[in-house]
MDAnalysis code that builds the backbone (N, CA, C; Angstrom):
import MDAnalysis as mda
import numpy as np

u = mda.Universe.empty(423, n_residues=141, atom_resindex=np.repeat(np.arange(141), 3), trajectory=True)
u.add_TopologyAttr("name", ["N", "CA", "C"] * 141)
u.add_TopologyAttr("resid", np.arange(1, 142))
u.add_TopologyAttr("resname", ["MET", "THR", "THR", "THR", "SER", "PRO", "LEU", "ARG", "GLY", "ILE", "ALA", "THR", "LEU", "SER", "TYR", "PHE", "ALA", "ASP", "ASP", "VAL", "ALA", "GLN", "ALA", "ARG", "ASP", "TRP", "TYR", "ALA", "GLU", "LEU", "LEU", "GLY", "VAL", "GLU", "SER", "TYR", "PHE", "ALA", "MET", "PRO", "GLU", "PRO", "PRO", "GLU", "PRO", "PRO", "GLN", "TYR", "VAL", "GLU", "PHE", "ARG", "ILE", "GLY", "ASP", "ASP", "GLN", "THR", "GLU", "LEU", "GLY", "ILE", "VAL", "ASP", "ARG", "ARG", "PHE", "ALA", "GLY", "PRO", "LYS", "GLY", "THR", "GLU", "GLY", "GLY", "VAL", "VAL", "ALA", "TYR", "TRP", "ALA", "VAL", "ASP", "ASP", "LEU", "GLU", "ALA", "VAL", "TRP", "SER", "ARG", "LEU", "LEU", "GLU", "LEU", "GLY", "ALA", "THR", "ALA", "TYR", "GLU", "GLU", "PRO", "THR", "PRO", "ARG", "GLY", "GLU", "GLY", "PHE", "VAL", "THR", "ALA", "ALA", "VAL", "ALA", "ASP", "PRO", "PHE", "GLY", "ASN", "ILE", "LEU", "GLY", "ILE", "MET", "ALA", "ASN", "PRO", "HIS", "TYR", "ARG", "GLU", "GLN", "ARG", "ALA", "SER", "ARG", "SER", "SER"])
u.atoms.positions = np.array([
    [210.885, 153.211, 92.530],
    [210.877, 154.557, 93.093],
    [210.144, 154.515, 94.433],
    [210.742, 155.109, 95.447],
    [210.094, 155.188, 96.752],
    [209.579, 156.597, 96.974],
    [208.455, 156.672, 97.628],
    [207.884, 157.966, 97.993],
    [207.579, 157.943, 99.481],
    [207.542, 159.110, 100.047],
    [207.199, 159.242, 101.455],
    [205.695, 159.445, 101.564],
    [205.063, 158.668, 102.410],
    [203.632, 158.802, 102.619],
    [203.327, 160.135, 103.292],
    [202.227, 160.784, 102.917],
    [201.859, 162.023, 103.603],
    [201.361, 161.767, 105.026],
    [200.960, 160.521, 105.348],
    [200.524, 160.181, 106.706],
    [201.731, 159.642, 107.455],
    [202.236, 160.421, 108.402],
    [203.517, 160.142, 109.043],
    [203.408, 159.234, 110.261],
    [202.295, 159.187, 110.922],
    [202.113, 158.402, 112.134],
    [200.986, 159.010, 112.941],
    [200.504, 158.268, 113.916],
    [199.428, 158.795, 114.753],
    [199.977, 159.928, 115.605],
    [199.319, 161.071, 115.543],
    [199.713, 162.226, 116.345],
    [198.937, 162.256, 117.651],
    [197.636, 162.092, 117.569],
    [196.777, 162.161, 118.742],
    [195.558, 161.278, 118.522],
    [195.146, 160.573, 119.548],
    [193.863, 159.883, 119.557],
    [192.952, 160.695, 120.461],
    [191.794, 161.055, 119.965],
    [190.848, 161.843, 120.750],
    [189.648, 160.990, 121.110],
    [189.393, 160.840, 122.398],
    [188.206, 160.177, 122.906],
    [187.292, 161.257, 123.453],
    [185.986, 161.045, 123.330],
    [185.023, 162.043, 123.756],
    [184.286, 161.570, 124.992],
    [183.964, 162.514, 125.884],
    [183.277, 162.176, 127.128],
    [182.371, 163.321, 127.532],
    [181.240, 162.968, 128.148],
    [180.355, 163.991, 128.695],
    [180.967, 164.626, 129.934],
    [181.722, 163.855, 130.699],
    [182.369, 164.333, 131.916],
    [183.864, 164.088, 131.778],
    [184.584, 165.121, 131.340],
    [186.016, 164.983, 131.060],
    [186.793, 164.643, 132.323],
    [186.448, 165.254, 133.446],
    [187.169, 164.968, 134.696],
    [187.012, 163.499, 135.087],
    [185.811, 162.971, 134.961],
    [185.582, 161.567, 135.292],
    [186.361, 160.659, 134.338],
    [186.358, 160.980, 133.048],
    [187.107, 160.185, 132.069],
    [188.610, 160.295, 132.332],
    [189.085, 161.489, 132.676],
    [190.506, 161.678, 132.998],
    [190.910, 160.766, 134.141],
    [190.099, 160.739, 135.184],
    [190.415, 159.914, 136.346],
    [190.396, 158.428, 136.000],
    [189.441, 158.025, 135.179],
    [189.342, 156.622, 134.778],
    [190.570, 156.210, 133.973],
    [190.967, 157.063, 133.000],
    [192.143, 156.744, 132.195],
    [193.427, 156.816, 133.004],
    [193.506, 157.732, 133.955],
    [194.688, 157.780, 134.824],
    [194.813, 156.478, 135.597],
    [193.694, 155.973, 136.065],
    [193.701, 154.693, 136.783],
    [194.122, 153.562, 135.846],
    [193.547, 153.516, 134.676],
    [193.868, 152.470, 133.708],
    [195.334, 152.519, 133.293],
    [195.818, 153.702, 132.972],
    [197.157, 153.860, 132.406],
    [198.261, 153.908, 133.445],
    [197.902, 154.232, 134.681],
    [198.914, 154.352, 135.723],
    [199.722, 155.632, 135.642],
    [199.211, 156.628, 134.915],
    [199.855, 157.949, 134.821],
    [198.780, 159.019, 134.867],
    [199.154, 160.176, 135.330],
    [198.250, 161.322, 135.342],
    [198.326, 162.055, 134.007],
    [197.265, 162.737, 133.651],
    [197.315, 163.578, 132.458],
    [198.334, 164.686, 132.704],
    [198.981, 165.119, 131.640],
    [200.005, 166.159, 131.793],
    [199.528, 167.533, 131.327],
    [198.344, 167.589, 130.737],
    [197.845, 168.850, 130.197],
    [196.347, 168.911, 130.388],
    [195.841, 170.083, 130.753],
    [194.400, 170.300, 130.872],
    [194.081, 171.702, 130.356],
    [192.909, 171.804, 129.709],
    [192.463, 173.102, 129.239],
    [190.965, 173.192, 129.507],
    [190.493, 174.231, 130.170],
    [191.309, 175.249, 130.825],
    [192.038, 174.669, 132.037],
    [192.947, 175.466, 132.557],
    [193.724, 175.016, 133.708],
    [192.854, 174.992, 134.964],
    [193.186, 174.093, 135.898],
    [192.463, 174.068, 137.181],
    [192.525, 175.435, 137.831],
    [191.506, 175.825, 138.574],
    [190.433, 175.014, 139.126],
    [189.218, 174.873, 138.212],
    [189.263, 175.441, 136.985],
    [188.134, 175.308, 136.070],
    [187.946, 173.838, 135.691],
    [186.711, 173.397, 135.462],
    [186.497, 172.016, 135.013],
    [187.133, 171.825, 133.633],
    [187.801, 170.707, 133.406],
    [188.492, 170.531, 132.125],
    [187.512, 170.286, 130.968],
    [187.861, 170.852, 129.830],
    [187.162, 170.560, 128.584],
    [188.025, 169.652, 127.712],
    [189.309, 169.589, 128.044],
    [190.260, 168.752, 127.313],
    [191.403, 168.400, 128.252],
    [191.778, 167.141, 128.257],
    [192.972, 166.699, 128.986],
    [193.779, 165.799, 128.063],
    [195.065, 165.685, 128.367],
    [195.920, 164.901, 127.487],
    [196.904, 164.073, 128.293],
    [197.106, 162.850, 127.802],
    [198.099, 161.927, 128.350],
    [199.130, 161.656, 127.263],
    [200.311, 161.233, 127.651],
    [201.302, 160.659, 126.719],
    [201.477, 159.221, 127.145],
    [201.250, 158.299, 126.201],
    [201.262, 156.887, 126.560],
    [202.006, 156.045, 125.529],
    [202.426, 154.879, 125.958],
    [203.020, 153.895, 125.062],
    [204.471, 154.173, 124.740],
    [205.033, 153.262, 123.944],
    [206.441, 153.343, 123.577],
    [206.791, 154.624, 122.841],
    [205.857, 155.117, 122.028],
    [206.113, 156.334, 121.256],
    [205.584, 157.585, 121.935],
    [205.083, 157.436, 123.178],
    [204.505, 158.565, 123.899],
    [203.401, 159.230, 123.082],
    [202.533, 158.406, 122.491],
    [201.397, 158.877, 121.704],
    [200.480, 159.705, 122.590],
    [199.929, 160.762, 122.028],
    [199.015, 161.618, 122.769],
    [197.615, 161.020, 122.755],
    [197.036, 160.899, 123.933],
    [195.642, 160.496, 124.095],
    [194.919, 161.682, 124.697],
    [193.989, 162.253, 123.940],
    [193.223, 163.398, 124.406],
    [191.813, 162.987, 124.770],
    [191.312, 163.519, 125.874],
    [189.920, 163.342, 126.273],
    [189.254, 164.702, 126.065],
    [188.247, 164.724, 125.187],
    [187.622, 165.970, 124.752],
    [186.172, 165.998, 125.205],
    [185.736, 167.156, 125.682],
    [184.324, 167.343, 126.017],
    [183.479, 167.030, 124.779],
    [182.490, 166.170, 124.936],
    [181.678, 165.716, 123.808],
    [181.014, 166.875, 123.056],
    [180.842, 168.024, 123.705],
    [180.253, 169.181, 123.006],
    [181.085, 169.591, 121.800],
    [182.366, 169.209, 121.775],
    [183.271, 169.602, 120.692],
    [183.535, 168.451, 119.729],
    [182.654, 167.478, 119.691],
    [182.883, 166.266, 118.909],
    [182.727, 166.463, 117.412],
    [182.306, 167.597, 116.959],
    [182.165, 167.807, 115.527],
    [180.713, 167.746, 115.100],
    [180.471, 168.083, 113.876],
    [179.104, 168.234, 113.395],
    [178.315, 166.934, 113.324],
    [178.980, 165.806, 113.241],
    [178.257, 164.545, 113.112],
    [178.340, 163.693, 114.361],
    [179.000, 164.174, 115.401],
    [178.949, 163.524, 116.691],
    [180.023, 162.535, 117.046],
    [180.560, 161.769, 116.137],
    [181.529, 160.705, 116.407],
    [180.972, 159.664, 117.358],
    [179.897, 159.037, 116.942],
    [179.267, 158.013, 117.763],
    [180.239, 156.917, 118.165],
    [181.219, 156.610, 117.303],
    [182.197, 155.583, 117.623],
    [183.134, 155.995, 118.734],
    [183.237, 157.276, 119.006],
    [183.979, 157.748, 120.149],
    [185.435, 158.073, 119.932],
    [186.017, 157.796, 118.768],
    [187.438, 158.069, 118.599],
    [187.711, 158.613, 117.198],
    [188.616, 159.565, 117.124],
    [189.140, 160.046, 115.857],
    [190.650, 159.939, 115.956],
    [191.272, 159.178, 115.065],
    [192.724, 159.086, 115.012],
    [193.226, 160.203, 114.112],
    [194.116, 161.024, 114.644],
    [194.696, 162.117, 113.869],
    [196.090, 161.710, 113.421],
    [196.305, 161.669, 112.118],
    [197.603, 161.363, 111.559],
    [198.420, 162.649, 111.474],
    [199.666, 162.573, 111.894],
    [200.566, 163.714, 111.758],
    [200.889, 163.908, 110.277],
    [200.857, 165.146, 109.848],
    [201.197, 165.482, 108.466],
    [202.135, 166.681, 108.477],
    [202.979, 166.759, 107.454],
    [203.901, 167.885, 107.356],
    [203.227, 169.134, 106.816],
    [202.309, 168.985, 105.870],
    [201.636, 170.117, 105.241],
    [200.129, 169.855, 105.295],
    [199.488, 170.345, 106.344],
    [198.080, 170.050, 106.567],
    [197.210, 170.515, 105.411],
    [197.442, 171.709, 104.916],
    [196.584, 172.227, 103.834],
    [196.713, 171.382, 102.573],
    [197.927, 170.948, 102.234],
    [198.133, 170.135, 101.034],
    [197.457, 168.769, 101.177],
    [197.585, 168.141, 102.336],
    [196.971, 166.836, 102.550],
    [195.454, 166.986, 102.569],
    [194.951, 168.042, 103.224],
    [193.511, 168.315, 103.249],
    [192.968, 168.422, 101.816],
    [193.632, 169.208, 100.993],
    [193.197, 169.386, 99.603],
    [193.223, 168.062, 98.848],
    [194.267, 167.285, 99.049],
    [194.387, 166.000, 98.353],
    [193.262, 165.047, 98.773],
    [192.950, 165.000, 100.056],
    [191.867, 164.144, 100.533],
    [190.540, 164.512, 99.871],
    [190.260, 165.809, 99.778],
    [189.024, 166.263, 99.143],
    [189.029, 165.934, 97.654],
    [190.198, 166.097, 97.000],
    [190.318, 165.746, 95.583],
    [190.007, 164.271, 95.337],
    [190.359, 163.438, 96.305],
    [190.166, 161.995, 96.159],
    [188.764, 161.530, 96.538],
    [187.875, 162.479, 96.860],
    [186.492, 162.119, 97.114],
    [186.074, 162.083, 98.565],
    [186.977, 162.426, 99.487],
    [186.586, 162.534, 100.890],
    [185.722, 163.778, 101.060],
    [184.912, 163.797, 102.107],
    [184.093, 164.971, 102.391],
    [184.523, 165.589, 103.708],
    [184.439, 166.894, 103.771],
    [184.855, 167.615, 104.976],
    [184.009, 167.171, 106.159],
    [184.668, 166.857, 107.241],
    [184.008, 166.495, 108.497],
    [184.299, 167.572, 109.532],
    [185.575, 167.948, 109.647],
    [186.024, 169.039, 110.518],
    [186.980, 169.885, 109.693],
    [186.575, 171.100, 109.358],
    [187.442, 172.005, 108.597],
    [188.738, 172.222, 109.372],
    [189.846, 172.550, 108.691],
    [191.081, 172.852, 109.421],
    [190.819, 173.894, 110.507],
    [191.214, 173.531, 111.741],
    [190.916, 174.351, 112.902],
    [192.174, 174.558, 113.737],
    [192.679, 175.801, 113.824],
    [193.819, 176.059, 114.700],
    [193.429, 175.805, 116.154],
    [194.302, 175.100, 116.884],
    [194.049, 174.753, 118.284],
    [194.989, 175.476, 119.231],
    [195.883, 176.300, 118.686],
    [196.832, 177.052, 119.503],
    [198.203, 176.401, 119.500],
    [199.218, 177.222, 119.684],
    [200.605, 176.783, 119.811],
    [201.076, 175.910, 118.643],
    [200.584, 176.198, 117.427],
    [201.028, 175.484, 116.242],
    [200.261, 174.224, 115.916],
    [199.282, 173.861, 116.740],
    [198.467, 172.674, 116.493],
    [197.283, 173.047, 115.615],
    [197.059, 172.259, 114.568],
    [195.909, 172.442, 113.685],
    [195.343, 171.056, 113.417],
    [194.019, 170.898, 113.545],
    [193.383, 169.623, 113.252],
    [192.369, 169.797, 112.136],
    [192.117, 168.702, 111.446],
    [191.075, 168.642, 110.428],
    [190.692, 167.173, 110.298],
    [189.506, 166.920, 109.773],
    [189.094, 165.539, 109.567],
    [188.156, 165.465, 108.381],
    [188.190, 164.324, 107.717],
    [187.314, 164.059, 106.590],
    [186.607, 162.736, 106.818],
    [185.496, 162.565, 106.127],
    [184.874, 161.255, 106.015],
    [185.363, 160.687, 104.694],
    [186.000, 159.523, 104.751],
    [186.463, 158.916, 103.508],
    [185.254, 158.396, 102.727],
    [185.434, 157.969, 101.507],
    [184.288, 157.520, 100.714],
    [183.559, 156.311, 101.294],
    [184.128, 155.708, 102.322],
    [183.555, 154.502, 102.914],
    [182.917, 154.770, 104.270],
    [182.897, 156.066, 104.680],
    [182.255, 156.429, 105.930],
    [183.169, 156.485, 107.139],
    [184.465, 156.255, 106.959],
    [185.410, 156.334, 108.074],
    [185.845, 157.771, 108.290],
    [186.088, 158.133, 109.541],
    [186.606, 159.464, 109.857],
    [188.126, 159.382, 109.920],
    [188.791, 160.191, 109.116],
    [190.245, 160.244, 109.063],
    [190.670, 161.635, 109.491],
    [191.399, 161.726, 110.594],
    [191.872, 163.012, 111.094],
    [193.306, 163.261, 110.680],
    [193.619, 164.512, 110.429],
    [195.003, 164.920, 110.154],
    [195.352, 166.065, 111.080],
    [196.638, 166.178, 111.395],
    [197.036, 167.169, 112.381],
    [198.439, 167.695, 112.118],
    [198.585, 169.014, 112.176],
    [199.902, 169.639, 112.298],
    [200.188, 169.649, 113.791],
    [201.263, 168.967, 114.192],
    [201.509, 168.732, 115.609],
    [202.985, 168.944, 115.925],
    [203.338, 170.083, 116.540],
    [204.740, 170.337, 116.859],
    [205.366, 169.269, 117.765],
    [204.605, 168.705, 118.701],
    [205.164, 167.666, 119.585],
    [205.592, 166.449, 118.782],
    [204.799, 166.066, 117.806],
    [205.124, 164.914, 116.986],
    [206.432, 165.160, 116.236],
    [206.563, 166.339, 115.641],
    [207.787, 166.665, 114.894],
    [209.005, 166.667, 115.813],
    [208.860, 167.227, 117.018],
    [209.970, 167.256, 117.976],
    [210.387, 165.841, 118.371],
    [209.417, 164.981, 118.624],
    [209.718, 163.617, 119.028],
    [210.441, 162.872, 117.916],
    [209.976, 163.013, 116.702],
    [210.622, 162.352, 115.570],
    [212.036, 162.890, 115.359],
    [212.212, 164.185, 115.486],
    [213.538, 164.793, 115.314],
    [214.507, 164.271, 116.377],
    [214.029, 164.100, 117.610],
    [214.917, 163.632, 118.674],
    [215.337, 162.184, 118.460],
    [214.513, 161.404, 117.790],
    [214.863, 159.997, 117.506],
    [215.939, 159.878, 116.439],
    [215.972, 160.835, 115.519],
    [216.959, 160.755, 114.442],
    [218.299, 161.338, 114.856],
    [218.351, 161.925, 116.048],
    [219.611, 162.520, 116.531],
    [220.549, 161.464, 117.058],
])
């Protein structure tokens, strides 16, 4: 019997920085592309910027460290797995002994993120991500 995993693929990688504009510029130089999204929009200093990179156009977000969550993310990265039903996966993770790290948080335009600490101390992020679903749908066409 085959089952579909609730973790569908990486939706977004979030890196944290004290100076988002400086990190954006550094990553633009490294990646050879400019970020395609910033919040708030210029001329305000960015608190979040996003790139699409790699073969799958994975989202790389640079987030103001003030929003890193209650425990800080000293390692600097949270991988968010795309999920079809965020609430169901969130509940299942907690049932399996994970502890809440970031409660489900609406981010606007259909995006919702959440994260848990697994029983081994790793941070596992999950995300409802319309861009991920659109990209996957276009590949099956």
